[in-house]
N, C-alpha and C positions, 0 to 999 in steps of 0.2 A: 541419320534422321534428317529429313529435309526441312522441317519447319513450315511446310505448306499446310494449309487447312483444307479439309474436304467438306463440302456442303453435303449433308446427308441426303438432300433432295436429288443429288446427282447420281446416287446409287439406285438406279431404277431398272436395270437389266436383271432379269431372273437367270440365275446360274445354278447348275447342278455340280456339286463336287463329287468326283468319281474315284473309286478305288478298284484296283484289279482284284477279283475274287475268283476262286475255283467254284463255280456254281454247281456243277456235278463232277464226278471223277473224270479228269481228262478234258474238261471244258472250262476255259477261262474267259471272263468278260469284264468289261468296265461296268461296275454297278454303282448306282447312286448311294452316297453316304449321307448327304444333307443338301438342302437348298440354301442359297444365299443370294443377296442382292449385291450388285456391283455396277461399276461404270466400265464400259467396254468401248475402246477406240481402235478401229482397224485403220492402220496407217499404211503408207506406201512402202514401208521398209520390208526387208526380207529377214526372217527369223531363221538363223542357222541352227536348227534343232539337232542336226546330225553333223558329226565331225567329219564324215567322209562323203556325205551326199549333198545335194543342193538344198537350198532353203525353201521355206513356205511363207505365205503372207503372215505378217506379224500382227498380233493383237496386244494392246496395252490395257491392263485391267487395274481397277482399284476396288478392293473389298475390305470389309471390316476385319480386324485381326482375328484369326482363328487357327486351329490346328491345320497346317498345310505344309506339304513338302513337294519336292520335284517328282516324287513317286505317285502323286495324285494326278488326275486329269480333270478337266471340266467340260461341261456341255453347255453351249450357248446357242439358242435358236436352232437346235438340231445339229450343230457343228461341234466336232471334237476339238478341244483346245489342249495341246501338248505343252505343259508348263516347262519353261526354260529358265526363268529367273524369278526369285521372290526376294523383295527387299522391304524393310520397314519404312513406311512413308512418314508416319507420325506415331504417337503412342497408341492410337486406336485403329490404324489402317495399314494395309499392305499394298504394295505396288507389285504387279505381276507382269511378266512378259510371257507370251504363249504363241506357238505356231498353230495356225488354223490348218488342220490336216484331215484327210479322209482315212478312216480305218479300213484295213484290208482283212478279209477272213483268211486265216492261215491255219495250216495243219502240218504236223510232222510227227511221225511215229505214234499215231493215234491220239495226239494231243491237239486240241483246237484252241486257238488263241487269237486275239486281235494284234495287228501290227500296223506299222506305217511304212508304206513303200515310197521311196523317192529315187530319182535318177542319180546315177553316178556319172556314167559316160557311155556312149555307144562306140563300139569298135567294129570296123568293117575290114574284112580280109578277102583277098581274091586268090584263093588257091586254084590251080588248074584242074579241070576246065570249068568250074562253076564258082559261084560266090557264096560266102557264108557271112551271116551277121551274128555277132556275139553281143547280146544285150546284157549289160551289167547294171544292177540296181542295188540299192541299200535298203535292207529291211530292218527297221528299228522296232525293238520289242521291249516290254517291261523286263526288269532284271530277273523276275521269277521264271522267265522263259529262256531256256538255254538250248540252242540248236547245235547239232553235231556237224562239224566241218566234214565235207565230203558227202553228206547225206542230201536227200531231196526234201525240199519244203514246197508245199502247195500254197500259192498265194492267189486268191480270187479264182481258183480253179485251174491255174497254170503251174506246172512243175518247174522248179529252179534248183540248181545245185548250189549248196552253201560252200563258198570257196574260202572266205576270210572272215574271222570273228574278231570284233573289237569289243572286248569285255571289261575294260578297266574302269569305266564310268559306273559308280554304284547305283545310278538312277535309271540306266537304260543299257541295253545291249544293241550293238549294230553289226549286221552281217552283210557282207558283199555276196550277192546271189547272182547267178549267171544262167542264161538260157542261150543256146546256139541254134540258129535256124538257117536253112538253105534259102537263098533268094531266087 
């Protein structure tokens, strides 16, 4: 606990608390659970929401104490907030860190779901007599979504091969996905 006091007048940003739900069989989406007021500060820091991908812009939030975990998401001004840290600020408020991310439309084996795509690294190889570019990204999904290694996942209409699965975090899954193209 920090001992800092929060002025209720500072909590003037409208936020939606989101939970992942299967809205119809095989279709998952972030659905509003409730609305809440909060203070949102977008700072110049990077939020490393992925253990193997690059970060995104960080948002620091203060909200009234409520049921909340890292399995929830939030929506602020139409932007998805990927929660990465929740701490008790005082007896009535929570301090949150979140990555401002764009949701990607994903599909694998007839299951549609939201994911977050981030860069890992680009690899360039020059086999003879032409060049090939191998693009490697990290796809972060809610823990309810499990992808098959070696399978194909479609992200925003483009097919990628799922090569590596990082599944030890109870709040998210991370998959290294690859696409190879001729240059």
